[in-house]
C-alpha positions in Angstrom: -6.3 106.4 -63.9 -8.5 103.3 -66.3 -10.7 104.0 -68.4 -13.7 101.8 -68.4 -14.3 101.2 -71.4 -10.8 100.1 -71.8 -10.1 96.3 -72.6 -7.8 94.4 -70.8 -4.4 94.1 -71.6 -0.8 92.8 -70.8 2.4 93.6 -71.3 4.6 91.6 -72.6 7.1 91.9 -69.5 4.3 90.2 -67.6 3.9 87.3 -69.8 7.7 86.8 -70.0 8.0 86.6 -65.7 5.0 84.9 -66.0 6.4 81.8 -68.1 10.1 81.9 -66.5 8.6 81.7 -62.7 7.7 79.0 -60.6 4.2 78.7 -61.5 5.0 78.9 -65.4 8.6 76.1 -65.3 6.2 73.6 -64.0 3.8 73.4 -66.3 7.1 73.8 -69.3 5.8 77.2 -70.3 9.2 78.1 -71.8 8.9 75.2 -74.6 6.3 78.0 -76.3 9.2 80.6 -77.2 10.8 80.8 -80.0 13.4 80.2 -79.3 12.4 77.7 -76.6 15.0 78.8 -74.3 14.4 77.2 -70.6 16.7 80.3 -68.7 16.2 83.4 -69.5 19.1 85.7 -71.0 20.0 89.1 -69.2 17.8 92.2 -71.4 20.4 95.5 -71.7 23.4 93.0 -69.5 26.8 93.4 -71.3 29.2 90.2 -69.8 32.5 91.5 -69.2 34.6 90.7 -71.9 37.6 88.1 -70.9 41.0 89.7 -72.3 41.9 88.4 -76.0 45.6 88.7 -75.1 47.9 88.8 -72.1 48.9 91.7 -70.2 52.1 90.8 -70.5 52.2 90.8 -73.7 52.1 94.4 -74.8 53.0 97.1 -77.5 53.8 99.3 -75.0 57.1 96.8 -73.8 59.3 96.1 -77.6 61.9 97.1 -78.1 63.9 100.1 -78.5 64.9 98.9 -81.6 61.6 98.0 -83.7 59.8 101.2 -81.7 62.2 103.4 -83.0 62.4 102.3 -86.7 65.8 101.7 -87.1 65.6 98.0 -87.6 64.9 96.4 -91.2 63.0 93.1 -90.5 60.4 93.5 -87.9 56.7 93.4 -89.3 52.7 94.5 -87.9 50.0 91.8 -89.4 46.6 92.9 -89.0 43.3 90.6 -90.1 40.5 92.2 -91.8 37.2 90.4 -91.8 34.3 91.1 -94.0 30.2 90.1 -93.2 29.6 86.5 -93.5 26.7 87.2 -96.3 29.6 87.6 -98.5 31.6 85.0 -97.6 35.1 83.3 -96.3 37.2 86.7 -97.2 39.5 87.7 -95.4 42.7 89.2 -95.5 45.6 89.7 -93.7 47.8 93.1 -94.7 51.9 93.2 -93.4 53.2 96.1 -93.6 56.7 96.7 -92.3 57.8 98.3 -90.3 61.3 100.6 -92.3 60.0 101.1 -95.5 56.1 100.6 -94.8 56.7 97.5 -98.1 53.1 95.8 -97.3 52.0 92.2 -98.6 48.1 91.1 -98.7 47.1 88.6 -99.4 43.9 86.8 -99.1 43.4 84.2 -96.2 40.7 81.4 -96.3 40.1 81.1 -92.4 41.4 83.4 -90.0 43.8 81.0 -88.9 47.4 81.8 -88.8 49.5 79.3 -89.3 48.6 79.7 -93.1 50.2 83.7 -93.3 52.9 82.3 -90.8 53.7 79.2 -94.0 53.9 77.0 -90.6 52.7 73.6 -90.2 
C-alpha cells in the first residue's frame, strides 16, 4: 500500500527501460547517459570466454621424459602481470624442471619475443 502523502518516485531501472524502448530510441535519449551507449549491455550476464589455448595443446600430453623430470633442459615459463597503475612492469619467470634453477626477467610488454630472443 502506497502512503498517500509520499512523493511520486521512479526507479532508475524504469528510466533505463524507457530510454532503450522504441520511443526513447526515437528521441535518442541514450545520448544523455554518462557513457552514451546506444545499446544496453546485459546487467549481470557474463559471456563465456574463448579459450586462450587450443585443446590439443595440454600439459597432460607432454612426453614422459618431460613429465618425470629425468632430462635436464626442459624449462617452464610464466608471465606475472602487475597493476597498470604501477606502470608497465611485467616479470617473466623461467624454471628448469630438474635442477629448479630459476631465472627472473623484466619484460617490457606481454609478448614472448623478447624472452625467447627471436625476432
